[in-house]
MARDO-12415 format. One record per residue (C-alpha): residue number from 1; x, y, z. Coordinates in steps of 0.02 Angstrom, whole numbers, padded with zeros to 5 digits, always signed. Layout:
N
<site pos="NUM" px="X" py="Y" pz="Z"/>
...
***
This chain:
63
<site pos="1" px="-01557" py="+13838" pz="-01351"/>
<site pos="2" px="-01640" py="+13976" pz="-01254"/>
<site pos="3" px="-01549" py="+14071" pz="-01118"/>
<site pos="4" px="-01614" py="+14209" pz="-01005"/>
<site pos="5" px="-01523" py="+14375" pz="-01029"/>
<site pos="6" px="-01523" py="+14471" pz="-00865"/>
<site pos="7" px="-01463" py="+14629" pz="-00952"/>
<site pos="8" px="-01604" py="+14626" pz="-01081"/>
<site pos="9" px="-01730" py="+14544" pz="-00962"/>
<site pos="10" px="-01791" py="+14420" pz="-01092"/>
<site pos="11" px="-01758" py="+14249" pz="-01165"/>
<site pos="12" px="-01634" py="+14247" pz="-01310"/>
<site pos="13" px="-01598" py="+14110" pz="-01436"/>
<site pos="14" px="-01420" py="+14048" pz="-01457"/>
<site pos="15" px="-01375" py="+13922" pz="-01595"/>
<site pos="16" px="-01338" py="+13749" pz="-01525"/>
<site pos="17" px="-01165" py="+13746" pz="-01605"/>
<site pos="18" px="-01111" py="+13895" pz="-01497"/>
<site pos="19" px="-01162" py="+13814" pz="-01332"/>
<site pos="20" px="-01023" py="+13743" pz="-01221"/>
<site pos="21" px="-01036" py="+13629" pz="-01071"/>
<site pos="22" px="-00971" py="+13660" pz="-00895"/>
<site pos="23" px="-00973" py="+13544" pz="-00745"/>
<site pos="24" px="-00958" py="+13613" pz="-00568"/>
<site pos="25" px="-00904" py="+13492" pz="-00432"/>
<site pos="26" px="-00882" py="+13527" pz="-00248"/>
<site pos="27" px="-00874" py="+13435" pz="-00083"/>
<site pos="28" px="-01001" py="+13485" pz="+00048"/>
<site pos="29" px="-00961" py="+13505" pz="+00233"/>
<site pos="30" px="-01030" py="+13332" pz="+00267"/>
<site pos="31" px="-00911" py="+13258" pz="+00138"/>
<site pos="32" px="-01037" py="+13224" pz="+00000"/>
<site pos="33" px="-00992" py="+13264" pz="-00179"/>
<site pos="34" px="-01109" py="+13387" pz="-00265"/>
<site pos="35" px="-01112" py="+13405" pz="-00454"/>
<site pos="36" px="-01202" py="+13540" pz="-00554"/>
<site pos="37" px="-01214" py="+13541" pz="-00743"/>
<site pos="38" px="-01219" py="+13702" pz="-00844"/>
<site pos="39" px="-01224" py="+13762" pz="-01023"/>
<site pos="40" px="-01129" py="+13920" pz="-01067"/>
<site pos="41" px="-01144" py="+14036" pz="-01217"/>
<site pos="42" px="-01103" py="+14212" pz="-01271"/>
<site pos="43" px="-01233" py="+14330" pz="-01343"/>
<site pos="44" px="-01195" py="+14510" pz="-01395"/>
<site pos="45" px="-01043" py="+14511" pz="-01282"/>
<site pos="46" px="-01141" py="+14443" pz="-01133"/>
<site pos="47" px="-01090" py="+14281" pz="-01050"/>
<site pos="48" px="-01244" py="+14174" pz="-01020"/>
<site pos="49" px="-01259" py="+14022" pz="-00906"/>
<site pos="50" px="-01402" py="+13899" pz="-00890"/>
<site pos="51" px="-01404" py="+13758" pz="-00762"/>
<site pos="52" px="-01476" py="+13597" pz="-00832"/>
<site pos="53" px="-01499" py="+13414" pz="-00789"/>
<site pos="54" px="-01370" py="+13281" pz="-00828"/>
<site pos="55" px="-01462" py="+13215" pz="-00982"/>
<site pos="56" px="-01466" py="+13387" pz="-01065"/>
<site pos="57" px="-01283" py="+13413" pz="-01018"/>
<site pos="58" px="-01234" py="+13250" pz="-01106"/>
<site pos="59" px="-01341" py="+13293" pz="-01258"/>
<site pos="60" px="-01230" py="+13445" pz="-01288"/>
<site pos="61" px="-01070" py="+13343" pz="-01277"/>
<site pos="62" px="-01032" py="+13345" pz="-01091"/>
<site pos="63" px="-00930" py="+13201" pz="-01021"/>
***
């Protein structure tokens, strides 16, 4: 999986077995539930985050 490294200003490759899933849920002011799906990884001591769609999230083991 490719992530963008802000520190190095380039795309970096991270092995798929090191990618973890994260789901962010919040309630908006109008009462609607908003869900964002993300993949997280660590590369050379940097924490990387990539927001993805639900299908990609589930492909990496998200529930």
